[in-house]
C-alpha positions as CSV (number, residue, x, y, z in Angstrom):
1,M,-22.0,-2.5,12.3
2,K,-20.2,-3.7,9.2
3,I,-18.2,-1.1,7.3
4,L,-16.9,-1.8,3.8
5,H,-14.0,0.6,3.0
6,V,-13.4,1.1,-0.7
7,L,-9.9,2.3,-1.6
8,A,-7.7,2.3,-4.7
9,R,-4.3,0.5,-4.7
10,L,-3.3,-0.4,-1.2
11,M,0.0,1.4,-0.6
12,P,1.9,2.4,2.5
13,S,0.3,5.9,2.4
14,G,-2.0,8.0,4.5
15,A,-5.4,6.2,4.7
16,E,-3.9,2.7,4.7
17,R,-1.4,3.5,7.4
18,Q,-4.2,4.9,9.5
19,F,-6.2,1.7,9.1
20,A,-3.1,-0.4,10.1
21,C,-2.8,1.3,13.5
22,S,-6.5,1.5,14.4
23,F,-8.1,-2.0,14.0
24,E,-8.5,-2.6,17.7
25,Q,-10.1,0.8,18.2
26,W,-12.7,0.1,15.4
27,R,-13.4,-3.3,16.9
28,G,-13.7,-1.8,20.4
29,A,-16.3,0.6,19.0
30,G,-18.4,-2.3,17.7
31,I,-17.3,-1.9,14.0
32,E,-16.6,-4.8,11.8
33,P,-14.3,-3.3,9.1
34,V,-13.6,-4.8,5.7
35,I,-11.1,-3.2,3.2
36,V,-11.5,-3.4,-0.5
37,G,-8.5,-2.4,-2.7
38,M,-9.6,-1.6,-6.3
39,A,-6.6,-1.5,-8.8
40,D,-5.1,-3.9,-11.3
41,G,-1.7,-5.3,-10.3
42,E,0.0,-5.5,-6.9
43,H,-1.2,-4.1,-3.6
44,P,2.0,-3.7,-1.6
45,Y,0.2,-2.9,1.7
46,A,-2.5,-5.6,1.6
47,A,-0.5,-8.0,3.7
48,T,0.2,-5.4,6.4
49,L,-3.5,-4.6,6.6
50,E,-4.3,-8.3,6.9
51,A,-1.7,-8.8,9.6
52,A,-3.4,-5.9,11.5
53,G,-6.6,-7.9,11.5
54,Y,-8.6,-6.6,8.5
55,P,-10.3,-8.9,5.9
56,V,-8.8,-7.5,2.6
57,I,-10.5,-8.0,-0.7
58,V,-8.6,-7.1,-3.9
59,L,-10.6,-6.3,-7.0
60,P,-9.9,-5.0,-10.5
61,S,-9.7,-1.3,-11.2
62,V,-12.7,0.7,-10.2
63,R,-12.5,2.5,-13.5
64,S,-13.3,-0.7,-15.4
65,A,-16.6,-2.5,-16.0
66,R,-15.2,-5.7,-14.5
67,G,-14.1,-3.8,-11.4
68,L,-17.6,-2.3,-10.9
69,I,-19.2,-5.7,-11.5
70,A,-16.8,-7.3,-9.0
71,L,-17.6,-4.6,-6.5
72,R,-21.4,-5.2,-6.9
73,R,-20.9,-8.9,-6.2
74,T,-18.7,-8.1,-3.2
75,L,-21.4,-5.8,-1.8
76,A,-24.0,-8.5,-2.2
77,K,-21.7,-11.1,-0.5
78,V,-20.4,-8.9,2.4
79,K,-23.7,-7.2,3.1
80,P,-22.2,-4.0,4.7
81,D,-24.3,-1.6,6.7
82,I,-22.1,1.3,5.6
83,V,-19.9,1.8,2.6
84,H,-17.1,4.2,3.2
85,I,-15.4,5.5,0.0
86,G,-11.8,6.6,0.4
87,S,-10.8,6.7,-3.2
88,E,-11.3,9.6,-5.7
89,S,-11.6,7.3,-8.7
90,A,-15.1,6.8,-9.9
91,A,-16.5,7.8,-6.5
92,D,-19.9,8.6,-8.1
93,A,-20.2,5.1,-9.6
94,V,-19.2,3.5,-6.3
95,S,-21.8,5.7,-4.5
96,L,-24.5,4.6,-6.9
97,L,-23.6,0.9,-6.5
98,A,-23.5,1.2,-2.7
99,V,-26.9,3.0,-2.6
100,S,-28.5,0.3,-4.7
101,C,-27.3,-2.5,-2.4
102,P,-30.2,-3.7,-0.2
103,S,-28.1,-4.1,3.0
104,V,-26.5,-0.6,2.8
105,R,-28.0,1.9,5.2
106,G,-25.6,4.7,4.5
107,V,-22.6,5.9,2.4
108,V,-19.7,8.0,3.6
109,R,-17.1,9.6,1.3
110,T,-13.9,10.8,2.8
111,V,-11.8,13.2,0.7
112,H,-8.1,12.6,1.4
113,G,-6.6,15.0,-1.2
114,L,-6.6,18.6,-2.3
115,Y,-8.3,18.5,-5.8
116,R,-7.7,22.0,-7.2
117,Y,-9.1,21.3,-10.6
118,H,-9.9,24.0,-13.2
119,G,-12.0,24.2,-16.3
120,A,-13.8,21.1,-17.5
121,L,-12.4,18.9,-14.7
122,R,-13.8,21.2,-12.1
123,I,-17.3,21.2,-13.8
124,Q,-17.2,17.4,-14.1
125,R,-16.2,16.8,-10.5
126,S,-18.8,19.4,-9.2
127,F,-21.5,17.4,-11.1
128,R,-20.3,14.1,-9.7
129,N,-20.2,15.5,-6.1
130,A,-23.7,16.9,-6.5
131,L,-24.9,13.5,-7.7
132,A,-23.4,11.8,-4.7
133,L,-24.9,14.3,-2.3
134,R,-28.3,14.0,-3.9
135,L,-28.1,10.2,-3.3
136,G,-27.6,10.9,0.4
137,V,-23.8,10.4,0.7
138,V,-22.2,12.0,3.8
139,W,-19.1,14.0,2.8
140,V,-16.1,14.2,5.0
141,S,-12.7,15.9,4.7
142,V,-9.4,15.1,6.4
143,S,-8.5,18.7,7.2
144,K,-9.9,22.2,7.3
145,E,-8.0,23.0,4.1
146,V,-9.5,20.1,2.2
147,A,-13.0,21.1,3.4
148,E,-12.5,24.7,2.3
149,T,-11.3,23.6,-1.1
150,E,-14.3,21.2,-1.6
151,L,-16.7,24.1,-0.8
152,R,-14.9,26.8,-2.7
153,L,-14.2,24.9,-5.9
154,F,-17.0,22.3,-6.0
155,K,-19.7,23.8,-3.8
156,T,-19.6,20.6,-1.7
157,P,-20.1,21.1,2.1
158,T,-18.2,18.6,4.2
159,R,-17.6,17.7,7.8
160,V,-14.0,17.6,9.0
161,V,-12.5,14.6,10.7
162,E,-8.7,15.1,11.0
163,G,-6.5,12.2,10.2
164,F,-4.5,10.3,12.9
165,V,-1.3,8.4,13.4
166,D,-0.2,5.5,15.5
167,V,0.6,7.5,18.6
168,K,1.1,4.5,20.8
169,S,3.8,3.0,18.6
170,I,5.5,6.4,18.3
171,I,5.7,6.7,22.1
172,T,7.0,3.1,22.6
173,E,9.3,2.8,19.5
174,S,10.6,6.3,18.9
175,T,13.2,6.1,21.7
176,V,16.7,7.4,22.1
177,E,18.0,3.8,22.0
178,A,16.0,3.0,18.8
179,G,17.6,6.1,17.2
180,R,21.1,5.0,18.2
181,R,20.5,1.5,16.7
182,L,19.2,3.0,13.5
183,R,22.2,5.3,13.2
184,S,24.5,2.3,13.8
185,E,22.8,0.3,11.2
186,L,23.4,3.0,8.6
187,D,27.0,3.6,9.9
188,I,26.2,7.2,11.0
189,G,28.1,8.7,13.9
190,G,26.4,9.8,17.1
191,N,27.3,13.4,16.6
192,A,26.4,13.7,12.9
193,F,23.4,15.8,11.8
194,V,20.6,13.6,10.5
195,V,17.5,14.8,8.7
196,G,14.6,12.7,7.5
197,M,12.4,13.1,4.4
198,I,9.7,10.5,4.4
199,G,7.3,10.1,1.5
200,N,6.8,8.3,-1.8
201,C,8.3,10.3,-4.7
202,A,5.9,12.3,-6.8
203,E,5.8,15.6,-8.5
204,V,3.7,17.1,-5.7
205,K,6.2,16.1,-3.0
206,N,8.8,18.5,-4.5
207,H,11.8,16.5,-3.2
208,E,14.1,18.3,-5.7
209,L,13.8,21.5,-3.6
210,V,15.7,19.8,-0.8
211,A,18.3,18.5,-3.2
212,E,18.8,22.0,-4.6
213,A,19.0,23.5,-1.1
214,L,21.7,21.1,0.0
215,G,24.0,22.6,-2.5
216,S,24.2,25.7,-0.4
217,V,24.3,24.0,3.0
218,V,27.8,24.0,4.3
219,T,27.3,21.8,7.4
220,P,27.7,18.2,6.5
221,M,24.6,16.1,7.0
222,H,23.0,12.7,6.4
223,L,19.6,12.7,4.7
224,L,17.4,9.7,5.2
225,H,15.1,9.5,2.2
226,I,12.3,7.0,2.9
227,G,9.6,6.0,0.4
228,H,8.9,4.5,-3.0
229,R,11.0,6.1,-5.8
230,A,9.1,4.6,-8.8
231,N,7.2,7.9,-9.5
232,A,10.2,10.2,-9.1
233,T,10.2,12.9,-11.8
234,A,13.2,13.3,-14.1
235,I,14.0,16.6,-12.4
236,E,14.1,15.0,-9.0
237,T,16.3,12.1,-10.2
238,A,18.7,14.5,-11.8
239,A,18.9,16.7,-8.7
240,W,20.1,13.9,-6.5
241,E,23.1,13.3,-8.8
242,H,24.4,16.8,-8.0
243,I,24.5,16.6,-4.2
244,P,27.8,17.9,-2.8
245,T,30.1,15.1,-1.5
246,R,30.1,16.6,2.0
247,H,26.5,15.3,2.4
248,T,25.4,11.7,2.4
249,V,22.0,10.7,1.1
250,H,20.5,7.4,2.2
251,H,17.8,6.3,-0.3
252,L,16.2,3.7,2.0
253,G,13.1,2.9,0.0
254,P,9.8,2.0,1.8
255,R,10.3,1.1,5.5
256,D,8.0,0.0,8.3
257,D,10.1,1.3,11.1
258,I,9.1,4.9,10.8
259,S,9.2,5.6,14.5
260,A,12.8,4.4,14.9
261,L,13.8,6.4,11.8
262,L,12.3,9.5,13.4
263,A,14.2,8.8,16.6
264,A,17.4,8.9,14.5
265,C,16.7,12.3,13.1
266,D,17.4,15.8,14.3
267,F,14.5,17.2,12.3
268,T,12.5,16.3,9.2
269,F,11.7,18.0,5.8
270,L,8.3,18.4,4.2
271,P,8.9,20.4,0.9
272,S,5.6,19.5,-0.8
273,L,3.8,21.8,-3.2
274,Q,0.6,21.0,-1.3
275,E,-0.7,18.6,1.3
276,S,-4.1,17.6,2.5
277,L,-3.0,16.6,6.0
278,S,0.6,15.2,6.2
279,N,0.9,12.0,8.3
280,V,4.7,12.5,8.1
281,A,4.5,15.9,9.8
282,I,2.1,14.5,12.5
283,E,4.3,11.5,13.2
284,S,7.4,13.7,13.4
285,L,5.8,16.1,15.8
286,C,4.4,13.3,17.9
287,A,7.9,11.9,18.2
288,G,9.2,15.3,19.3
289,V,11.2,15.8,16.1
290,P,11.0,19.3,14.7
291,V,9.7,19.9,11.2
292,I,10.7,22.2,8.4
293,G,7.8,22.4,6.1
294,A,6.9,24.4,3.0
295,D,4.7,27.5,3.5
296,T,1.9,26.2,1.3
297,I,-1.7,25.1,1.4
298,G,-2.3,22.1,3.6
299,L,0.6,22.8,5.9
300,Q,-0.5,26.1,7.4
301,W,-1.6,24.4,10.6
302,L,2.1,23.8,11.4
303,A,2.5,27.5,12.1
304,S,0.7,26.9,15.4
305,I,3.0,24.1,16.5
306,P,6.1,25.4,18.5
307,H,8.5,22.8,17.1
308,A,7.7,23.4,13.4
309,R,8.5,26.2,11.0
310,L,7.3,27.1,7.6
311,V,9.6,28.2,4.8
312,P,8.6,29.4,1.2
313,H,9.4,27.3,-1.8
314,D,12.9,28.9,-2.3
315,A,16.1,26.8,-2.2
316,A,18.2,29.6,-0.7
317,R,15.7,30.2,2.1
318,W,15.5,26.4,2.8
319,A,19.3,26.3,2.9
320,A,19.3,29.1,5.4
321,A,16.6,27.5,7.6
322,I,18.6,24.2,7.6
323,E,21.8,26.0,8.8
324,E,19.8,27.8,11.4
325,E,18.4,24.6,12.7
326,F,21.9,23.1,12.9
327,A,23.2,26.1,14.7
328,S,20.3,26.7,17.1
329,P,18.1,23.6,17.3
330,T,14.3,24.2,17.9
331,E,13.3,23.6,21.5
332,V,10.8,20.8,21.9
333,T,8.7,20.9,25.0
334,A,6.8,18.0,26.6
335,E,3.6,20.1,26.6
336,A,3.7,20.8,22.9
337,V,4.3,17.1,22.1
338,T,1.5,16.0,24.4
339,E,-0.9,18.4,22.7
340,V,-0.1,17.1,19.2
341,R,-0.4,13.5,20.4
342,D,-3.8,14.1,21.9
343,R,-5.0,15.9,18.8
344,F,-4.0,13.1,16.4
345,R,-4.8,10.0,18.4
346,P,-6.8,7.2,16.7
347,E,-9.4,7.1,19.4
348,R,-10.5,10.7,18.7
349,A,-11.1,10.0,15.0
350,V,-12.9,6.7,15.7
351,E,-15.3,8.5,18.0
352,E,-16.0,11.2,15.4
353,Y,-16.5,8.7,12.6
354,M,-18.9,6.7,14.8
355,A,-21.2,9.7,15.1
356,I,-21.0,10.1,11.3
357,Y,-21.8,6.5,10.6
358,E,-24.8,6.7,12.9
359,E,-26.1,9.8,11.1
360,A,-25.4,8.2,7.6
361,A,-27.5,5.2,8.6
362,D,-30.5,7.2,9.6
363,G,-32.3,6.8,6.2
364,R,-30.6,9.6,4.2
365,L,-30.1,7.5,1.1
366,L,-32.3,8.6,-1.7
367,L,-33.2,5.1,-3.1
368,R,-33.8,3.8,0.4
369,R,-36.2,6.6,1.1
370,K,-38.1,5.9,-2.1
371,A,-38.3,2.2,-1.2
372,Q,-39.7,3.1,2.2
373,R,-42.3,5.4,0.8
374,G,-43.3,2.6,-1.7
375,C,-43.7,0.1,1.2
376,A,-45.8,2.6,3.2
377,R,-48.3,2.8,0.3
């Protein structure tokens, strides 16, 4: 079965990193995956996906006429059985193009984000969702919270297939020795406290909360800040300039050695305003590294994980939680780590998606049903 995945700009973020670690699982399940990135300009993660084994096709922005024309030509050339839409942009237009392609037997749309729109935007998205559902598109959400949001705000029922991470690499690469090497590379002493904050800068990531909290943290620490900073807000940028000198902030930019970075950390931060399903939290927990996360929508599932804690969006309470973690580190049990690894392994998600692909290909598509009825006459 050939699956054409339609994404936006190919970046080292959630969906793309999941693809990078799961090519062999897809091929083992009999899937021939092709990835399409639709955005003008560079696609920083395209080479990584190609190295993993995927054919990667880069097209103009999906929001442009030339992008949609290019996608239509790509569909005709690739002849996929299923089109799997992973981008929010123009999802309704992509659905319509996919449904009109003769080879396509089904269309799947996975919602990776929490779209808490109001007013006209909510009405517009509800209409677009309804159109896609009417066409026969199968709707999937990456978490329970995303599914609840889609139903409550947009009246869109969805299945849930939780995201996944590269559990195998975390097990083999997030080792004590790897952590020591990473600390040595950054000239960090073995007894120093090290905390990781992994994620591309954006307003929703709320990194400035950590910067503000560090002003009240007395215990010296090293913060490893990993991710693209191009979209950092002015507030965040200014906040980093006022970090007390007792702390050292390492702005490392995007990195591929996430497992080793986690091994170097005593715990990790996740101060986001909201999340759909955080790969960073999952990777950290799978590596046996405790997480301090924001008590917000999309992170509530962390409350059930023994080596995670939730703290409200308040700098003083974050500072207190950090000091508590330094003074009395969270106990991490092998049983808890094993449960997280089993829950978020790629094989589980591939198995669940295979069932959805089979269902999507059973003749649900509106235009295909009409064509079949026409042939029957």
